[in-house]
N, C-alpha and C positions, 0 to 999 in steps of 0.2 A: 301550478304552471307545468305544462308538458314540454320539456326541452328536448330538442333532438339528441338522442344519447349516441355515444360511440362505444362499441364493446370491443376490446382489444385482446388479442392473443399473441404470444411472443413465440417466434421460431428460431431456434438457435442452431447455428452451424449447418445450414441446409444448402448443399450444392456449392460449398465454398463462399457462401454469404450468410450474413446474420440479418435479422429484421423482424417485422411483424406484420400482422393484418388486423382488419377491423371490419365491422359491419355497423351500419346505422339505420335509424328509422325516421322518416320525414326529413331526411338531410338533403341538402342541395350542393352543399360544398363543406370542405374540411380545412383547418389550419393545423400544421405540424411544426412543432419547434423542438430543439434539443439543447442540451448542455453536458459537458463532461468534466471529469476530474481524474487525477491520477488515483490508482486503487488504494493508496495508502493515505490519502488525505481524507480528513474527517468529514468535510462539508463540500457541497456543490457551489459553484459561483451563483451569485445572485441573478445574472442576467441569462436570458436564453437566446439561443441563435434562431433567428426567424428569416430564413432566406426566401426571397420573393418567389422562387419556383414552387415552394411548398406552402404558400398561403393561398386560400380561396381555391383549393383543388376541387375539381369536378367530383360529384359524388360517386361517379363510376371508378374512381381510384380507390382500391381497397387494401393496398398494401404498401410498405416501405421495405427496401432491402439495400445493403450496401456490401461490397466486396471485403472479405476477411483479409487483412493484410497488417503489416507491421505498424502502418500509421494509426490504427485503431487499438494496437496492443496495449496492454496493462493500463486500460481505461475503463472506468465506470462511466456508463452513458445514462442519461434520462432523457426520455422522449415524452412529448405531451401532444396530445391531439384533441381538437374540439370539433363538433359538428355544428353546422349552421344552416338556417334556411331564411327566407325572406323576413320572417317575423321575430325569430329567436336565435340566441347564440348559446350552446350547450356549454356545460362545466368542461374544464380540462380533465382528461383522462390520461394518467401518467403511468408509463412502462419503463422499467429499468433493464439494462443489458449490461454485461460484465465481459469483457474480452481479455483473455490471457492466452498468449500464443507461444512466446519464446521466453528463456530464462530472464528473471530479474532478481538477482540476489539482494537481499536486504538484512541488516543485523538488528537483533532485538534491542541492543544498547550501543550508544555511540561513545561510552566511556565506562571505565570500571574503577570503583573506589573502594577503600577500606580505611577505617580508623580504629585501631586496636591498642590494647595495653601493651607495655614492654614486657609484662609478665606472661603475656599470652603466647605460648609458642607456635600457634597455628599448625598447619597451613589452613587456608580459607578457600572454599569453592565459591566461584562466582558465576551465576547463570549468564550465558551468551550464546544465542542461537542464531544460526543462519537460515534464513527464510527465503523462500523462492516464491515470488508473485507472478511468475510466468508459467507457461505449460511445458516447457522443455526441461532438459537437464544440464548440469555443468559440474566439473571437478573443481575442487579447491585445496589450497594448501596454506598452512598457517605457520608463521615464524614470529619471534619475539626477540627483544634486544636486552634482556635481563635474566640473570641465573635464577632469580626468585619467581619467574613466570613459567608455568607450564601449560601446554595446551595438547589437544589432538593434532597430529601433524598433517592430517588430510582426510578428505572425505568426498562425497558426491551428493549434490542437491541439498535438501534440508537436512540439518543435523546440528548437534551441539559442538561448540568449539572446546569444551571440556576444560575451561579456564580454571587453574588452581593457583592462588598466590601464597607463597611462603613468607615468613618474616624475613624483610630484607636486611635488617640490622637493629642497631639501638635507636634511641629517640631521635626522630627526625622525620622528614618528608622525603619519599622516595618515588620517582617517576620511571615509568617504562612505557613500551609501545608494542602492541600486537598488530601484525600485518596480516591481512586475508588476501590472497590472490585468486581470482576465479579464472578458469581456463577451460578449453575445449567444449564451448556450449554446443548443445544439441538442439536445433531449432524445432519448434513446432510444426505441424503439418502444413499450416497455411503461411509460413513465414520463411520462404526461401530467399535468404539474403546473404548467404555465403559465410565461410568460416573467418574471414577478416573482420567481420562486424564486431562490435564491442557489446558488452553486456552492462547492466545497470547497477550501480551501488552508490549509497549516500546521495540519492537524488541527482547524480550527475551522469547524463546519458552517455559520457565519453569515458567513463571510469572503469577499470577491472580490478581496482585495488582498494581495499577498505582499511584504514588505520584506526584502531581502538586505543586511545590513551588509557594508561593504568596509573593510578596514584595511590600510594598507601602511606597513611600518617601513623606513626608510632609514638605514644604518649606515656609518660609515667603515670599518670593518673587522669581521670575525667572529672570535671567540676559539674555537679548537679545544681541547678538553680531552680527555685520553686516560685511561682507567681502567688502573689498574696490572695487570699480567699475573702471575698466580701460578702457578707450575709445582708440579705435584704430584709428590712423590717416589715413583718407581715401585718402589723397592727394599723 
């Protein structure tokens, strides 16, 4: 069966807009749908947005574009297009667009922990990175509330917090808190929203502070437990 095809090409950041164009053969109309997710989310939603204005579009329409602005920032977009004529409906052709315009800080871990022996003097490094899912820059400072936690004091954009945990004391459980503050965001080219706007952390659009709980357990000994081994009779 010869279905009316749609050949799609992506145009990124052209004239302050993003979008794509297509060409078809034996097509008289097109359907266009889309869906989006935050860039750090693993999967797209199941449903597609199908606005009436973009259904049964005349075959003379060969492109789609949208202004680049903060409303489309830090989003992964999927668009799908299909061509139709009076006899046949084509398969969906899918194209993906990613928008990153202004800073979006993100932490690699939301808590830090350690279980250590009392005989182990430490200290212990703990990986914790500050990630930027946007296109601009920002400054950050780090503080903590315990003497046994050390970090880098400040930085700009992507970087390591340099977390090192020392032995807090004898046998017991110890808790602390690392606080990361983001300041002075430098916005991307297409996102002119002013210095009073906030940046994103911990998936909260109004937050400029990230708190990282730290917990260390100090034990006299560890108990090793082994599961029984069951051998299957091969006869």
